[in-house]
N, C-alpha and C positions, 0 to 999 in steps of 0.2 A: 414198293415194297424194299427195304433195307433186303440187300443180303451182296459176299465178298465174290469178290474178282483177283483168283489167281496167276500171276504167268508162266505153263513150263515152261521152264529158260532151256530143255533139253532141245524144244523145236525152235528156238531163237538162232539167228543167221549169226556164225561164230566171224563171219568174215570181218563184222566191227559190232562187234559183243557190249561196245561202250553205249555206241547209237543206238541200240533195241533197249538198252537199261534204261538211258534215258528219256526215250519217245515211249515209252511205257509208263516210266515215272508220269511223264508231262500229261499224257495220256487216262492217268485215272487210275490205275491198276493196283489194285489194293494192298498186292507180296510178291514176293519174287516164288516160286518155285521149285526148289534143285531136288533133282532127282540122284541120288551118287549108285553108283552100281556097281557090282566088284567081278560078274562073270562068273558067280559062283550061287548066288542065291538067284539068281539071275539070270537066261544063258546071253545077255547084253554087257558091255561095256556102256556109261556112260559120264556125266558130268563128274569132276574130278573135284578135292580138296583145291587146288588153287583158282576153278573156275566161283564153286561159294563162297571163294577168302575175295577175289573182286567184288564179285555182286556187293555180295556186306555190304564195302569200303563204299561202291559205287552209289549207291544209293538211302538214301535214311527212310527207305520203307522197309518194312517187315519179311524175313525171311522166312520159308517154310521149308526146312532139309529133309529129305524123303529118304531113309537110309535102305536100299535094297541092296544090303548087305552082309554075309554071315558073321554074329557073333557079334551085333554093333559094341557088348559090350570093354572088348580090346580093344580098340580105337575110338571108344566116342570123345576120350577128351580131348583131343586132334580136331575133331570138328567144335564142340564147345568153344574153345580158346579165341576160334575166329568168327563167334556170332555175337550179340547181343541179348541183353536181358530182355524178355519175351520174346525173343524169336521162336518157333518153335522144331520140332524136332521130334520125325514120327522113327518110329519103331517097328518093325512087322516079327507080333511075338511068336514065331516060329524058328524064328532066327537064332533064337540065345534060350539057355537051358531056363534062364532066370530073368525073364523078362522086365520081372519088378524092381532086379536091380537096376540095370539098366534104365531104367526108368524116374528111381529115385537119383540116379544122378545129373538126369538132363533134371530135374527140380533145385538140385542144392545147386547146380550154378544156375539157378534163374531163371530159365527158358521153358519156355510151355512143353511139357511131356503129352505126347500121341501116338497111339497105334494106327500103323494101316492096316487094313482087312483086305484077303486076296478073295474073289467069290468065293473060294470052295474052303473058307476062313468062315465055319458056326459063330454066329452072336455066343451059343451057349460056351466056347471054346474060350469064351476072353471075359467070359461076363464079369468076375472079382478084379481085371484089367481096368476097367471099365468104372472102378470105385477111384482108379490111381490120377487117372488122364484128364484133361480137358478137353482135347480136341480127338474124334475117329474119322482118320483118309478111310473113306469105300471101294476098293474098287471096283469099278466095273466090266474093268478087265483084264484079263491075266496081266502082272506087272512085269516091264521089261522093254517093249515096244511101242513107242507111238503107233498112234494112226488104224488099233484094231474098233475091231466089233465090238458094241452093247452085248453084255450078257443078260438077257433079261430076267433071269429070276432074281439077276442081286436085286431089283424094287423090293421082294419081302423081304430080304434083308433090310432094308432103310425101314421098313415098315416096324421091323422090331425095333430096331433104334429107338426112334423116334417114339416108342414108346413108353423107353427107361430113360431119355436123356436130361427129362430135368430129375426125376428119382438118384437118379448117379452123379450128376451137375456134370455133364460137357457137350460140347455141341457137335455134329454131325458135317465133313465138307465130302464134298463128287471130286473121283478123281480118274478122268478115264472117257474119252468117247461120248467129252460133252456137246450134242449139241440145246439149241434156241428150247425143243421140245422137252429136254430134262429142265430147265433150268427153269420151264414155265409150270411144270406137273412139282417138281421136289422143293422149288421154294417157298413156295404158299402153306407146306404141308412141315416146313419146320429146317430143313437143311440149311446150316446159314455158308455156305463157300462152294466156290465151284472151281477148277482147277483144270484153264480154256489152252487149249493147245492147236491140234489140224485144225480141228474141227470146226472149232468160231472166232479162233484170234489170229492162229499164224498160217504168213502165204496165201492172205485176200486181196491183194492187190489194193486198201486204201491203208490210210494211216492207223493206229492203233487208238486214236483221241475218240473218230469217226467211230470204230468198229467195239468202243467200250459203251461207249454213250450208245450206241445200238441197242446194243445187249440191258445195257441198262433199262431204256425205255420198250422194252418186250413190257404186250399189253398182256394183261392176267384178267 
C-alpha cells in the first residue's frame, strides 16, 4: 500500500541539522514537514524562517510548511520566496480574516495550497475552502507541542473528510501522535500521508532508513 511519510523537523536533533536532513533523505522520507510557530496563534515558538530556508536548500525532497501563525497573509511572501514550485504551504483558517486570499497567494506562487484543521475546528466551517485547497492536514492533537496524546474524536472528522475528498479533489494528511496503529487504520481508508514525530521516527535509537522501512512494511 502506498502512503507518504513526512518528517516533523521540529523533533529533529538541531545539534547536527545537516546530518539529520541527509539521513532522512537517504532513508527514504517523502518530504520535510516544517512547523512555524509565532507564540501567539499557538503558545509556543518552534522553527524559524531560516530553518525552513536551510532545509529547502539542503534537500531535493519537497517541503511542507505548516504556518501556525496569526494573519499569515501579512508575511506569506517571506516564506514563498524560499520555496520551490510544488512545495506545500498549510495555513489555519482561524488565523486569517480572509483565508482564501492567502490561499490564492500560495497558488499564484506555484505552491500547493493546504489548510490545517485543529481538533476543535469542524469540517462544516471550512467547507468552501475544501474546494480551493489540494491538501488538508488534520491535527489529531492541539497544535503547538510535540508528544501530545491523540484525541479520539478526530477520527469522526476524518471520516467526514474521506467522504468529500473525491468530489472536492483534495488529499488528507495526518499530523500528531501518529503511531503504527493510526497508519494501519487510516491508510487503507484513504489518508494519503502521515507526519512522523517522536511517536514513530525520532529518538528511537536506530537509523532512519530502518525505521522508515519498518513503517512501510507494516502488515495491513
